[in-house]
C-alpha positions as CSV (number, residue, x, y, z in Angstrom):
1,M,12.6,9.5,0.2
2,Q,14.9,7.4,3.0
3,R,16.7,4.3,2.7
4,I,17.7,1.5,5.5
5,N,19.5,-2.0,5.2
6,L,17.3,-4.7,6.0
7,G,19.8,-7.8,6.6
8,D,21.3,-7.9,2.8
9,F,18.5,-5.9,1.4
10,E,18.3,-2.4,0.9
11,L,14.6,-1.1,1.1
12,T,13.9,2.6,-0.3
13,A,10.9,4.4,0.5
14,V,9.4,6.8,-2.5
15,S,6.4,8.5,-2.8
16,D,3.8,9.4,-5.6
17,G,2.9,12.4,-3.4
18,I,0.4,13.5,-1.2
19,Y,-3.4,13.2,-1.9
20,H,-6.7,14.2,0.6
21,L,-9.5,12.1,1.7
22,D,-12.5,12.5,4.2
23,G,-11.1,12.3,7.9
24,G,-14.4,10.5,8.7
25,G,-13.7,8.7,5.8
26,M,-10.4,7.8,7.4
27,F,-11.2,7.2,11.1
28,G,-14.4,5.9,10.8
29,V,-16.5,6.1,13.9
30,V,-13.7,7.6,15.7
31,P,-15.1,11.2,17.3
32,K,-12.9,14.2,15.3
33,S,-11.9,15.2,18.5
34,L,-9.9,12.2,19.3
35,W,-8.0,11.7,15.7
36,E,-7.7,15.5,15.0
37,R,-5.1,15.2,18.2
38,K,-3.0,12.7,15.5
39,V,-3.8,14.0,12.1
40,K,-5.1,17.5,11.6
41,S,-7.6,18.3,8.7
42,E,-6.9,20.6,6.1
43,G,-10.3,22.3,5.4
44,N,-13.7,20.6,4.8
45,N,-12.4,17.8,6.9
46,L,-9.9,17.0,4.5
47,V,-6.6,15.0,5.9
48,P,-3.3,14.7,4.0
49,L,-2.4,11.3,3.2
50,G,0.8,9.5,1.5
51,L,1.1,7.7,-1.4
52,N,4.0,5.4,-0.3
53,S,5.8,2.8,-2.6
54,V,8.9,1.0,-1.3
55,V,11.8,-0.6,-3.6
56,I,13.7,-3.8,-2.4
57,R,16.9,-4.5,-4.2
58,T,17.7,-8.3,-2.4
59,G,21.1,-8.2,-5.0
60,S,19.1,-10.7,-7.5
61,H,15.8,-8.5,-7.5
62,T,14.7,-4.9,-8.1
63,V,11.0,-5.2,-6.6
64,L,8.4,-2.3,-6.3
65,I,5.9,-2.3,-3.6
66,E,2.5,-0.5,-5.0
67,T,2.5,1.8,-7.7
68,G,0.7,5.0,-6.4
69,A,-2.5,6.7,-8.0
70,G,-0.7,7.5,-11.5
71,N,-1.9,9.8,-13.9
72,K,-5.2,8.2,-15.2
73,L,-7.5,9.9,-13.0
74,S,-10.7,11.3,-14.2
75,D,-11.1,14.8,-14.4
76,K,-13.7,14.7,-11.7
77,M,-11.0,12.4,-9.4
78,I,-8.6,14.8,-9.7
79,R,-11.1,17.5,-8.6
80,I,-11.7,15.1,-5.7
81,Y,-8.3,13.8,-4.7
82,G,-5.9,15.5,-7.0
83,Q,-3.0,14.1,-8.9
84,P,0.3,14.7,-7.5
85,A,1.9,11.6,-10.0
86,K,5.3,12.0,-8.4
87,L,6.3,8.3,-8.6
88,L,8.6,7.7,-11.8
89,E,10.1,10.9,-10.9
90,N,10.8,9.9,-7.2
91,L,12.2,6.6,-9.0
92,S,14.4,8.6,-11.1
93,A,15.7,10.7,-8.4
94,A,16.2,7.3,-6.0
95,G,18.4,5.7,-9.4
96,I,15.5,3.2,-10.7
97,A,14.4,3.3,-14.0
98,P,11.1,1.7,-15.0
99,E,13.4,-1.0,-17.2
100,D,15.2,-2.1,-13.5
101,V,11.8,-3.0,-12.2
102,D,11.9,-7.2,-12.1
103,I,8.3,-7.6,-10.3
104,V,5.4,-5.2,-8.9
105,I,3.6,-6.4,-5.9
106,N,0.3,-4.6,-5.3
107,S,-1.5,-5.3,-2.1
108,H,-5.1,-4.8,-4.0
109,L,-6.6,-2.7,-6.4
110,H,-8.0,0.2,-5.2
111,F,-6.5,3.4,-7.9
112,D,-4.4,4.5,-5.1
113,H,-2.5,1.8,-5.0
114,C,-2.0,0.4,-8.6
115,G,-2.1,4.0,-10.9
116,W,1.3,3.3,-12.1
117,N,1.0,0.1,-13.2
118,T,0.2,1.3,-16.7
119,I,0.8,4.5,-18.6
120,R,-1.3,5.4,-21.7
121,Q,0.8,5.4,-24.7
122,A,-1.2,6.9,-27.8
123,A,-4.1,5.2,-28.2
124,R,-2.7,1.9,-25.9
125,I,-2.3,1.1,-22.4
126,A,1.2,-0.5,-22.1
127,A,3.0,-1.4,-18.6
128,T,4.5,1.5,-17.3
129,F,7.7,-1.2,-16.0
130,P,7.9,-3.3,-18.9
131,K,10.2,-6.1,-17.8
132,A,8.5,-6.6,-14.7
133,K,6.5,-9.7,-13.6
134,Y,2.9,-8.3,-11.6
135,Y,1.4,-10.1,-8.6
136,V,-2.0,-9.3,-7.1
137,Q,-4.6,-11.8,-5.7
138,E,-6.8,-13.5,-8.0
139,G,-9.8,-12.8,-5.7
140,E,-9.0,-8.9,-5.3
141,W,-9.0,-8.9,-9.3
142,K,-12.5,-10.9,-9.1
143,H,-13.8,-8.2,-6.6
144,A,-12.8,-5.2,-8.8
145,H,-14.9,-6.4,-11.5
146,E,-18.2,-6.8,-9.1
147,N,-20.7,-4.3,-8.8
148,Q,-19.3,-3.5,-4.9
149,R,-19.6,-0.5,-2.6
150,D,-16.0,0.0,-3.5
151,G,-16.8,-0.1,-7.2
152,V,-15.8,3.6,-7.3
153,S,-11.6,2.7,-6.5
154,Y,-11.5,0.4,-9.1
155,I,-9.8,1.7,-12.7
156,T,-10.0,-1.6,-14.8
157,E,-7.3,0.3,-17.3
158,N,-4.6,-0.4,-14.2
159,Y,-4.6,-4.3,-14.2
160,D,-6.8,-5.6,-17.1
161,P,-4.6,-4.9,-19.7
162,L,-1.4,-6.5,-17.7
163,V,-4.1,-9.9,-17.1
164,E,-4.6,-10.2,-20.6
165,S,-1.1,-10.1,-21.7
166,G,-0.1,-12.5,-19.0
167,Q,2.2,-9.8,-17.1
168,M,0.4,-10.2,-14.3
169,T,-0.1,-13.1,-12.1
170,L,-3.4,-14.0,-10.3
171,L,-2.8,-15.8,-6.7
172,R,-4.1,-18.2,-4.7
173,G,-3.3,-17.0,-0.7
174,D,-0.1,-16.8,0.5
175,A,2.6,-17.3,-1.5
176,E,6.9,-16.4,-1.9
177,I,7.3,-14.7,-5.0
178,V,11.4,-14.0,-4.7
179,P,13.4,-15.6,-2.2
180,G,13.0,-13.4,1.0
181,V,9.8,-11.6,-0.6
182,S,6.4,-13.2,0.4
183,V,2.6,-11.8,0.3
184,R,0.3,-13.0,3.3
185,V,-3.2,-12.2,3.2
186,Y,-5.0,-10.0,5.7
187,P,-9.1,-9.7,5.1
188,G,-10.4,-6.3,6.5
189,H,-10.0,-3.4,4.2
190,T,-11.2,-6.4,1.3
191,R,-11.4,-9.8,1.3
192,D,-8.3,-10.5,-0.5
193,M,-5.6,-7.9,0.7
194,Q,-2.1,-9.1,0.5
195,A,0.4,-7.5,2.7
196,I,4.5,-8.1,1.7
197,L,6.8,-9.7,3.9
198,V,10.2,-8.6,3.6
199,Q,13.0,-11.0,5.3
200,S,16.8,-11.2,5.2
201,G,19.3,-11.3,7.5
202,G,17.2,-12.8,10.2
203,Q,15.3,-8.9,10.0
204,T,11.9,-8.5,9.2
205,A,9.6,-5.7,7.4
206,C,6.0,-5.8,6.6
207,Y,4.2,-3.8,4.0
208,I,0.8,-4.2,6.2
209,S,-0.9,-1.4,3.5
210,D,-4.3,-0.4,4.3
211,L,-4.9,-2.8,7.2
212,I,-2.8,-0.4,9.3
213,P,-3.2,2.6,7.1
214,T,-1.0,5.1,9.1
215,S,0.7,5.3,12.2
216,A,-2.2,7.1,13.6
217,H,-4.5,4.0,13.0
218,L,-2.7,1.6,15.2
219,D,-5.7,0.9,17.6
220,L,-7.2,-2.2,17.1
221,N,-10.2,-0.3,16.7
222,W,-9.5,2.7,14.8
223,V,-11.1,1.4,11.8
224,M,-11.4,3.3,8.2
225,S,-15.2,3.6,6.9
226,Y,-13.4,2.2,3.6
227,D,-12.8,-1.0,5.4
228,L,-15.5,-3.9,3.5
229,Y,-15.3,-5.9,6.7
230,P,-14.2,-3.6,10.0
231,L,-14.7,-6.8,12.4
232,E,-12.2,-9.0,10.3
233,T,-9.9,-5.6,9.9
234,I,-10.0,-6.0,13.9
235,E,-9.3,-9.6,14.1
236,S,-6.5,-9.2,11.2
237,R,-4.5,-6.3,13.1
238,K,-4.6,-9.1,16.2
239,R,-2.9,-11.6,14.2
240,Y,-0.3,-9.3,12.8
241,Y,0.4,-7.6,16.4
242,A,0.6,-11.2,17.5
243,Q,3.7,-11.8,15.6
244,A,5.3,-8.5,14.2
245,V,5.5,-7.1,18.3
246,P,7.6,-9.7,19.6
247,E,9.3,-10.3,17.0
248,K,9.9,-6.7,16.3
249,W,9.0,-6.2,12.2
250,L,9.7,-3.1,11.0
251,T,5.8,-1.7,9.9
252,M,5.6,0.4,6.5
253,F,2.7,2.7,6.3
254,T,1.1,2.9,3.1
255,H,-0.6,6.2,3.5
256,D,0.8,8.0,6.2
257,S,2.4,11.4,4.8
258,N,5.3,12.0,7.3
259,L,6.5,8.6,8.4
260,P,6.6,5.7,5.8
261,W,7.8,3.1,8.7
262,A,8.4,2.2,12.2
263,Y,8.5,-0.6,14.8
264,V,5.3,-1.3,16.4
265,A,5.5,-1.9,20.6
266,K,3.1,-1.5,23.4
267,D,3.8,1.2,26.1
268,E,3.3,0.6,29.5
269,H,-0.2,1.4,29.4
270,G,-0.5,-1.4,26.7
271,K,-1.0,1.1,24.2
272,M,0.3,0.5,20.6
273,V,2.7,3.2,19.9
274,V,5.3,3.8,17.1
275,R,9.4,3.4,17.8
276,K,11.0,4.9,15.1
């Protein structure tokens, strides 16, 4: 757990734990001899990844960005990915109960980003954060119901009950959620993946999600095999850097197992690097 102040807001990084994905999937066409200089594989070509969420206390609202993988994975998925399911425990350690959360924002609806949206209670699915309003892009929700390449990454129990009850709002493009917290669509990983911008006191942080999943993915061309639109990922990264670097945004990494956030800058050779 790490905590910082951003203007008048307090940001707390909390984790749902560590899971593992194939290094080739995470780094696409980048040779292992290159990516393993930054991330060491742990047998079977698997690399450790974080399941990082961020809590924003604005003074008026408690906002939760992402809800990890949750505890509803199938036995087959648990064998592949594991199921650490640490988010509620870590929220409690940070002094946050599910009832304290006013707003939940999902960048997209892959299972490792919205798993704790809901929980099983006996024979029914219920909202994990009973008083919260949930937000995601409408196009992302529609995509989750198509017969698409990444269909294995969607679990309808994580979001359909919330849409049906009206607790989840489906957005259409960039929007302000509450003062100081807004979303901006950055296509590439999926068509409608949204980043979450946090702005207070002249400072900005951005939860960029799977557009830049870890601090090892800063290079424009280090694109995941999981990205549905890899060329759009590159263009979205260019657009992000064009504003985030000169304005000194704090970049929050969704899957970095060691570094939840850092400042991104260009070094003397023009390469993108992190400044902790």
